[in-house]
Phi, psi and omega in degrees: 000130182275083179269119178305141178286132174252106185302334185284357177271358189243149170235346173256113182294334177289322174298324176292321177298319180296319181286323180294318178299320176303311182296314179294325179292319181290327182273342177214098184305336186279349180286135183205174178301320182289317179300316178302311181302321178294314179291328182271344179090028175261147180283323182281126183288348182240023185300314179302318179298318184295317181292319179301321185275002180075018178268353179221147169257171181253132169278167176303320178295320183293326178304314182295320179294319176296320179299321177293312182296328180271357176066045180270145171280180187299321183282323176294323180295323179296317178295317178301318182299315178287334175291323178293317182298318179297315185289324191259348182284139177249357177276122186301314184295312181297321180295322177296320176299315180297322182294316179297321177293324177294320179293318179300316183289329175296316179291324178295323179303323185293332181256349185304318184292336181284334185223053187303317184287319178294325175300313178300321180301313181279351186281340180228125186304328188280352175293317178297323182293314180295320179300316182287331176298316178292320180297320184289319183278343183091299174221142179224132179301135179287078184230090183307321181296314178291324176294315185296324184290334181281341181283152176226114359287157184291151177244176182279161173299325179294317179296321177294320178294318174299321179293323176296321178297316178298314177301320178293322184292325181278352180081011180284332174224159175228168180237130182268179185297340179274005185071028179255144178266139177218167184297139179252186185254013181300142186255139175290145180274127175253099181202163184301320183301314179298318179297326175294316181298326185294338180299323176297318180298310181300319182298316180302314180296325180294321179293319176299318178301316180296321181291325184292338175306329186253348186244355178231157179264182181295343180289340184236009179211160177208125179233127176225145179207155177213142177251122189210144177274132184233141170286160185304318185289334178282334179295314179296322177291322178293318179304316180295323182292321180297314179299319179296319178296312177303319180294322180291320177296319183295343181272002180280143181220161170084022178279170183272337183226162173263131180241157174250129179244109180250136170228127189235139172224124179206155182280143178250351177223164176269152171291158178296130181092352180276148183262334180232156183289141179291154178292138183294144176261124179238126179244000000 
């Protein structure tokens, strides 16, 4: 029986490779180790077999090729990347992070079908940037190449075109008779599933913030941080102040550029008696 492989059932990527190969072979008799290597772009005809048998590890570049050769979609590819990292990593702290991400993605998969468009919206940072660009300008010509070039970092024209389609589907933007994009009336979904999807968005923004330290000057960025001990009641108070500050900033309009405003609060120590570190709070 040709039972499709569910990647979210696996934590060992080599076990997944064996099961995925079985499934692809049963559904397509022409599929083989040589066929996989050709589709994925490997010179060795038995590279998949070597990895499956634990005789080779996967580099970051090879992970992407494997995802293509195994016909994984973008979300499965993301899970596969972290699964490889979890299995090959020897650093205990990094391994725990990979394990947490795998658990998160498995849980997110359970709710993804309930909010597919919003999952996609939070999955890539530039959807929010393009949406705000249109909201700020009032109207923007539906020109994916021009929109892509305005973003920092730039994205491809294809990604910009797909983003516009997604924003229109969600009702966040509309297109008038002149081919101009303008703000729509789409409402954000407030539900647990959407909050889970937002974690991917927050992670991407943290990565973009780190990159901006070296790619932007002081005229477009400001970083401040402090390490301080806080009593529990002050933590709740500070979280509320962060939410109020973000709400205040989000009401600003008419700027020349689109900015990302991040405020982060998270624990650096454990409470007395705790065995594991508390989950970080990000606002």
